[in-house]
Each structure stands twice: as C-alpha cells, then as structure tokens.
C-alpha positions as CSV (number, residue, x, y, z in Angstrom):
1,M,85.5,69.5,164.3
2,I,86.0,71.8,167.2
3,V,89.4,72.9,165.8
4,L,87.8,73.6,162.4
5,N,85.0,75.7,163.9
6,G,87.6,77.6,166.0
7,F,89.6,78.4,162.9
8,K,86.5,79.7,161.1
9,I,85.7,81.9,164.0
10,F,89.3,83.2,164.0
11,V,89.2,84.0,160.3
12,L,85.8,85.7,160.6
13,A,87.1,87.8,163.4
14,I,90.1,88.9,161.4
15,L,87.9,89.7,158.4
16,Q,85.6,91.7,160.6
17,T,88.5,93.7,162.0
18,F,89.9,94.5,158.6
19,G,86.4,95.4,157.5
20,E,85.9,97.8,160.4
21,I,89.3,99.4,159.7
22,A,88.5,99.8,156.0
23,I,85.1,101.4,156.8
24,E,86.7,103.7,159.3
25,G,89.4,104.7,156.8
26,L,86.8,105.4,154.2
27,R,84.9,107.6,156.7
28,I,88.0,109.5,157.5
29,T,88.8,110.0,153.8
30,V,85.3,111.2,153.1
31,R,85.4,113.7,155.9
32,A,88.8,114.9,154.7
33,F,87.6,115.1,151.1
34,K,84.7,117.3,152.3
35,K,87.2,119.7,153.9
36,F,89.6,119.8,151.0
37,P,87.6,118.8,147.9
38,R,89.7,120.6,145.3
39,S,93.0,119.4,146.6
40,Y,91.7,115.8,146.7
41,I,90.3,116.0,143.2
42,A,93.6,117.4,141.9
43,V,95.6,114.6,143.4
44,F,93.2,111.9,142.1
45,Y,93.2,113.5,138.7
46,M,97.0,113.4,138.6
47,F,96.8,109.7,139.4
48,I,94.2,109.0,136.7
49,A,96.2,110.9,134.0
50,M,99.4,109.1,135.0
51,A,97.7,105.7,135.0
52,F,96.2,106.2,131.5
53,C,99.6,107.3,130.2
54,Y,101.2,104.1,131.6
55,Y,98.4,101.9,130.3
56,P,95.6,103.4,128.1
57,I,93.0,100.7,128.8
58,F,90.1,102.8,127.5
59,D,89.9,103.8,123.8
60,H,87.3,106.5,124.4
61,W,88.1,110.0,123.2
62,V,87.9,111.3,126.7
63,T,91.0,109.2,127.5
64,G,92.9,111.2,124.9
65,F,92.0,114.5,126.5
66,I,93.0,113.2,130.0
67,M,96.3,111.9,128.8
68,M,97.1,115.1,126.9
69,S,96.5,117.1,130.1
70,L,99.2,115.3,132.1
71,P,101.6,118.3,132.5
72,V,98.8,120.4,134.0
73,A,97.5,117.5,136.1
74,V,101.0,116.9,137.5
75,L,101.5,120.6,138.4
76,A,98.1,120.8,140.0
77,G,98.6,117.5,141.9
78,L,102.0,118.6,143.2
79,I,100.6,121.9,144.5
80,A,97.6,120.1,146.0
81,S,99.9,117.6,147.8
82,C,102.0,120.4,149.3
83,Y,98.9,122.1,150.5
84,L,97.5,118.9,152.0
85,L,100.8,118.3,153.8
86,Y,100.7,121.9,155.2
87,K,97.1,121.1,156.5
88,K,98.4,117.9,158.1
89,Q,96.7,115.6,155.7
90,K,99.7,113.4,155.7
91,L,98.2,110.2,154.2
92,M,96.8,111.8,151.0
93,A,99.8,114.2,150.7
94,S,102.2,111.2,150.8
95,A,100.1,109.4,148.2
96,G,100.3,112.5,146.0
97,F,104.1,112.8,146.3
98,I,104.5,109.1,145.4
99,W,102.2,109.5,142.4
100,F,104.2,112.6,141.4
101,L,107.4,110.6,141.5
102,M,105.8,107.9,139.4
103,T,105.2,110.4,136.6
104,F,109.0,110.8,135.9
105,P,109.3,107.8,133.6
106,I,106.4,109.3,131.5
107,I,107.8,112.8,131.4
108,K,110.9,111.2,130.0
109,R,108.9,110.7,126.8
110,F,109.3,114.5,126.2
111,V,113.1,114.6,126.8
112,G,115.8,112.6,125.0
113,I,118.8,111.7,127.1
114,R,121.3,109.9,124.9
115,N,123.1,107.2,126.8
116,N,126.6,105.8,126.1
117,K,126.1,103.2,123.4
118,P,128.1,99.9,123.3
119,E,130.7,99.6,120.5
120,T,128.8,98.6,117.4
121,N,131.4,99.4,114.6
122,H,131.4,95.8,113.4
123,A,127.6,95.7,112.9
124,Q,125.8,97.0,109.8
125,S,123.5,99.9,110.7
126,L,120.2,100.9,109.0
127,K,119.5,104.6,108.6
128,V,115.8,105.5,108.5
129,L,114.4,109.0,107.7
130,S,110.9,110.2,108.3
131,F,109.6,113.5,107.0
132,N,106.3,115.2,106.5
133,S,107.5,117.3,103.6
134,E,104.3,119.3,103.0
135,S,104.9,119.0,99.3
136,F,108.4,120.4,99.9
137,G,107.0,123.9,100.6
138,E,106.0,126.8,98.4
139,Q,109.4,126.9,96.7
140,N,109.3,123.2,96.0
141,G,112.5,122.7,98.0
142,Q,114.7,125.2,96.2
143,G,118.1,125.6,97.8
144,V,117.9,122.3,99.7
145,N,120.8,119.9,100.0
146,W,118.9,116.9,98.7
147,A,121.8,114.6,99.6
148,S,121.1,115.3,103.3
149,L,117.7,113.6,102.9
150,K,119.3,110.4,101.6
151,S,119.1,107.3,103.9
152,D,118.8,103.6,103.6
153,I,115.0,103.8,104.0
154,A,113.0,107.1,103.7
155,C,109.4,107.6,104.6
156,F,107.6,110.8,103.4
157,Q,104.2,112.1,104.4
158,E,102.3,114.8,102.4
159,Y,104.7,113.8,99.6
160,S,104.5,115.1,96.0
161,P,106.6,113.7,93.2
162,N,110.2,115.0,93.4
163,E,112.9,113.7,91.1
164,N,115.7,115.0,93.4
165,I,114.5,112.5,96.0
166,E,113.5,109.6,93.8
167,S,116.7,109.5,91.9
168,Q,118.5,108.6,95.1
169,Y,116.6,105.3,95.5
170,S,116.3,102.1,93.5
171,N,113.0,100.9,95.2
172,K,110.0,103.2,95.4
173,L,106.5,102.9,96.8
174,V,104.3,105.9,96.2
175,K,100.6,106.3,97.1
176,L,99.1,109.6,95.9
177,T,95.6,111.0,95.8
178,P,94.3,114.2,94.2
179,F,94.7,117.2,96.5
180,D,93.6,120.0,94.2
181,Q,93.6,120.7,90.5
182,D,97.3,121.0,90.3
183,R,98.7,118.5,92.8
184,H,98.6,114.9,93.9
185,I,100.1,114.2,97.3
186,G,100.2,111.3,99.7
187,L,102.7,108.8,101.1
188,A,106.0,107.5,99.8
189,L,108.5,104.9,101.0
190,F,111.9,104.7,99.3
191,S,114.5,102.0,100.0
192,Q,118.1,101.1,99.0
193,Y,117.1,97.5,99.7
194,P,114.6,95.4,97.7
195,V,110.9,95.5,98.7
196,V,109.5,91.9,98.7
197,K,106.0,92.7,99.8
198,E,103.9,95.8,100.4
199,Y,100.4,96.9,101.4
200,S,99.1,100.5,101.5
201,K,95.9,102.3,102.3
202,I,94.6,105.9,102.2
203,W,91.8,106.6,104.6
204,D,88.7,108.3,103.4
205,R,88.2,111.7,105.0
206,K,84.8,112.8,104.0
207,G,84.7,116.4,102.7
208,Q,88.4,116.9,103.0
209,P,91.6,115.8,101.0
210,N,92.4,112.2,101.6
211,I,96.1,112.4,102.6
212,N,96.2,110.2,105.7
213,G,97.1,106.5,105.5
214,F,100.0,104.1,105.7
215,I,102.4,102.0,103.7
216,C,103.6,98.7,105.1
217,A,106.6,97.2,103.4
218,D,108.6,94.0,104.0
219,I,112.2,94.7,102.9
220,A,115.0,92.3,102.2
221,Y,117.8,93.7,104.5
222,H,120.9,91.6,103.9
223,Q,120.1,88.1,105.1
224,D,117.0,89.3,106.9
225,T,113.6,90.6,106.2
226,V,112.4,93.7,108.1
227,R,109.0,95.4,108.2
228,V,108.8,99.2,107.9
229,V,105.5,101.1,108.2
230,N,105.2,104.7,107.0
231,V,102.3,106.3,108.9
232,H,100.3,109.5,108.6
233,L,97.6,109.6,111.1
234,W,94.6,112.0,111.3
235,S,95.5,115.6,112.1
236,M,95.2,117.0,115.6
237,G,93.2,119.9,114.2
238,V,94.8,122.5,116.5
239,R,94.5,125.9,115.0
240,I,96.5,128.1,117.4
241,N,97.1,130.9,114.9
242,Q,93.4,131.7,114.4
243,A,92.7,131.6,118.1
244,T,95.6,133.8,119.1
245,D,94.9,136.3,116.3
246,A,91.2,136.6,117.4
247,L,92.4,137.2,121.0
248,K,94.9,139.9,119.9
249,K,92.0,141.7,118.0
250,G,89.9,141.5,121.1
251,D,87.2,139.4,119.3
252,V,86.0,137.3,122.2
253,K,83.3,135.7,120.1
254,E,85.7,134.6,117.4
255,F,88.2,133.4,120.0
256,A,85.5,131.3,121.7
257,F,84.4,129.8,118.4
258,E,88.0,128.8,117.6
259,I,88.5,127.2,121.0
260,F,85.2,125.2,120.7
261,D,86.1,124.2,117.1
262,T,89.5,123.1,118.2
263,F,87.9,121.0,120.9
264,R,85.6,119.4,118.3
265,R,88.5,118.7,116.0
266,L,90.6,117.2,118.7
267,K,87.7,114.9,119.7
268,E,87.3,113.8,116.1
269,G,91.0,113.2,115.8
270,F,91.2,111.1,118.9
271,E,88.4,108.9,117.6
272,A,89.9,108.6,114.1
273,R,93.4,107.8,115.3
274,D,92.1,105.2,117.7
275,E,90.6,103.3,114.7
276,Q,93.6,103.9,112.5
277,I,96.2,102.6,115.0
278,K,94.2,99.5,115.5
279,E,94.4,98.8,111.8
280,I,98.2,99.4,111.8
281,E,98.7,97.2,114.8
282,S,97.1,94.3,112.9
283,Y,100.2,94.4,110.6
284,V,102.9,94.8,113.3
285,S,101.6,93.0,116.4
286,G,103.3,89.6,116.6
287,S,105.3,90.2,113.5
288,K,107.9,87.6,112.8
289,Y,110.0,90.3,111.3
290,P,111.8,93.2,113.0
291,V,109.5,96.2,112.9
292,I,110.0,100.0,112.5
293,I,107.0,102.3,112.6
294,C,107.7,105.9,111.6
295,G,105.8,109.0,110.4
296,D,103.6,111.8,111.4
297,F,101.4,110.6,114.3
298,N,99.8,114.0,114.9
299,E,99.9,113.3,118.6
300,I,102.1,114.4,121.4
301,P,104.0,111.9,123.6
302,F,101.2,112.0,126.2
303,G,98.6,111.0,123.6
304,Y,96.6,107.7,123.3
305,V,98.4,106.4,120.2
306,Y,101.8,107.0,121.7
307,G,100.8,105.3,124.9
308,K,99.3,102.4,123.0
309,L,102.4,101.8,120.9
310,S,104.7,102.2,123.9
311,L,103.2,99.0,125.4
312,S,104.8,96.9,122.6
313,F,107.5,99.1,121.0
314,N,110.3,101.5,122.0
315,N,110.5,105.1,120.9
316,A,113.7,106.0,119.1
317,F,113.9,109.6,120.5
318,E,113.4,108.4,124.1
319,E,116.2,105.9,123.7
320,A,118.7,107.8,121.7
321,G,117.6,111.4,121.2
322,Q,118.8,114.6,122.9
323,G,116.9,117.5,124.3
324,L,113.3,118.1,123.5
325,G,113.4,117.2,119.8
326,F,110.4,119.4,118.7
327,T,109.4,118.5,115.1
328,L,106.9,121.1,114.2
329,N,108.2,124.1,112.3
330,R,105.2,126.4,113.0
331,R,103.0,127.3,115.9
332,P,102.8,125.7,118.3
333,Y,106.5,125.0,118.0
334,W,106.9,123.1,121.3
335,V,105.5,119.7,120.2
336,R,107.0,116.5,118.9
337,I,104.4,114.7,116.7
338,D,106.8,112.9,114.3
339,Q,108.0,109.6,115.8
340,Q,109.9,106.5,115.1
341,F,109.0,103.3,117.1
342,F,110.9,100.0,116.9
343,S,110.5,96.4,118.1
344,S,112.8,94.8,120.6
345,D,114.8,93.2,117.7
346,W,116.6,96.5,117.1
347,K,119.0,98.6,119.0
348,V,118.8,102.3,118.2
349,Q,122.2,104.1,118.0
350,S,121.0,107.7,117.4
351,C,117.9,109.8,116.7
352,Q,117.8,113.4,115.8
353,T,115.6,116.1,114.5
354,M,117.1,117.8,111.4
355,K,116.4,121.5,112.3
356,G,118.4,122.7,109.3
357,I,115.7,121.5,106.8
358,T,113.1,124.2,106.8
359,I,111.2,123.7,103.6
360,S,108.2,122.2,105.4
361,D,106.1,122.9,108.5
362,H,107.7,119.7,110.0
363,F,111.4,118.8,110.5
364,P,112.7,115.5,109.3
365,V,113.6,112.8,111.9
366,V,116.5,110.4,111.2
367,A,117.6,107.4,113.3
368,Q,120.2,104.7,113.0
369,Y,119.4,101.1,114.0
370,V,121.3,97.9,114.4
371,L,119.8,94.4,114.6
372,K,120.6,93.0,118.0
373,K,121.4,89.6,116.7
374,S,124.2,91.1,114.5
375,L,125.8,92.5,117.7
376,D,126.0,88.9,119.1
377,R,128.1,87.7,116.1
378,P,131.9,87.7,116.7
379,T,133.6,90.7,115.1
380,N,136.1,88.5,113.1
381,L,133.2,86.4,111.5
382,V,131.4,89.5,110.4
383,A,134.6,91.1,109.0
384,N,135.4,87.9,107.0
385,R,132.0,87.5,105.4
C-alpha cells in the first residue's frame, strides 16, 4: 500500500512538472505573439492551409478559399519565418521552416515530373482522353485532325453532336440538355469497348443552362470490367477578363463589383462542388472495379475536390505528366482544372496536355493506363494468349 501511494505521488509530481512547463511555454508563446502578431499569424495560416490540403476535413466553403490560397500562404509563412529567426524567435521560426518543407509534396500537385517507367510492352494499355470541347468552338472544329482525338475511351464535356467524333467509336453514351434555341450540349462518353452498365445525371442549375453533371460507365475491358466516370463540376465563376478590363479603364466601382461578384461565385461553386463530389464518390468509393475519374473539375490542384479525391485516388498528371500542364486556353491561362484520377488498380504510363488542339477554351488531356495485375503476368503467357 505504501509503495502504491508513493507511485501515485511520483506520477502526480511528473504531471505537475509537465503542466507547469506547458503553462510557462504557453505564456512565452503569448508574449512573443504580442510582440510579433503578424508574423505568428502568417506562420499559423501557412500551417492551416497546408493541413487542409493534406486532409480537407471540413467541407465548408471557407475551407475551399483557405486551400486555394496556399501559394500566398506559403510565401507569407516563409518570409515570416525568416523574420522571426532574425528576431531570435528560434522556436516559432523552426516550426515555420518545418511546415514550409512539408508543403513540398503538395506543391508537386502543380508540377508533373515524369519518372522512368518499368518495361510494360507486354501489357495492354488503355488510352483515355478527356476534353471540355466547348461545342468545338465557333468554327465547329474546322481544320482539326479528328484522328488525334481518337482513343480507347473518350470523355467530352460541353459536348455537342459531332459526326467526326462519333464515327470513330462503336459505343456511345450522350447526355444532352437544351442550351439555347439552336444547340443542345452536355456530356458524352465514347468507348471502343462494350458498355455493360451506365448511369448519368445532369444537375439542375437554376436560372442557368444545365450543362454540369456526370456519366458513370462500367466497361468490359478484355477479361475485366472497369469503371470510368466523366465529370463536369460546377464552374469556378472566375471572370478575370471583366475585372482587368474595368481596371484598365480606371473604373474602380466596376472593378470592385467584379471582384465581389467573383467572390460570390467562388463561394457558390465551392458549396455546389462539395455536394456534387459526394454524389460521385458514392459510385467510386469501394468500387470492386478499377476506376478512372476524368473531366473538367473546375478547381485548381489546391482545391477542396482535388484534395478530397487525392485521399483515395492518384492523379495521372502528378504521376506521369511533365511541366505545369495548364489546361485552360483563355485567361487565366496558368491553371490546370481538367484532371484524370485513377484507383490503385492502375499504373499510369503517360499523361499530357494536347496544346495543339485549340478549338476550345480548354485543352484535351490524354493518359495511358495499364492494369497492374497484367504487369504481374509472365510475358510469354500474355504473348501466347
């Protein structure tokens, strides 16, 4: 009994000591924060933005804005850390530098660094194309080499009927809605392989054309079944042209209106895409089939949807792309909002943005995939099949 009481006293003494150290550390941090509030806030904000990009635990629209601001947060956090080190705030400065280094894997989302791929000549590859064709432009795609848009599976957003495309495929899934008096546009999924099951939906966008939605198709791919989802999520609503034009004219009132309206549209977009990706995830989460999700996500790689999908799927451009891979053919040109994600059943061989196709305000994205289990088969068995 005496030994037990002595052990309790020892444990309580240890806890009290740690408590006093924690309280003193908190006091020191508060005093330092009062001396350098902006620097501390910048470092903490960098950490929060980085943490959300790693794991977007909150689906509130504010999360989307915080994640989207990561480049600015990283720059501000790095400057603040250097300043705190200069002011001999070594503890917080060290934390800031560590958090800065932890952002590197996230920044990789913006840059494709193609690695050397293992030999896969014996394995059958699947070529998948995704393209927001914007109804093939004002000239309806005149002068285009249509054969360059041929693949094993092709997913189109803002698609309007086009015989040059459809004649290249034996299996067609098209979901169109009225856009104006002269046009019907929507989603299309074309395949060289049989479609065994499909489900599609166009979301209702009150007061505006209903062009956003998805097509989910189970496709018989040789001896396997694969699930491909063609996605067109809600627009970002960014109208850079109007804002910059107003600024050039010196119309401050119009510029302020465009900035405020862009903020409102972004907020609505974050809320809508959150609900839309939840619906899409219900078709791919835990799928017994290998999955590829591609399309126009209308979000940059630091966005909520990108972060959410990255928890369960790999991004083709991150794994096998090169350079920056921007997919928007208008201002702002420096964004990549067209993506291809894939499940762990696949190995991606290549992914590229087709900058030579300029008939739309987007560039097509094409990737080559191989089922991993086919890589495990002996070459001679595959050759003799």
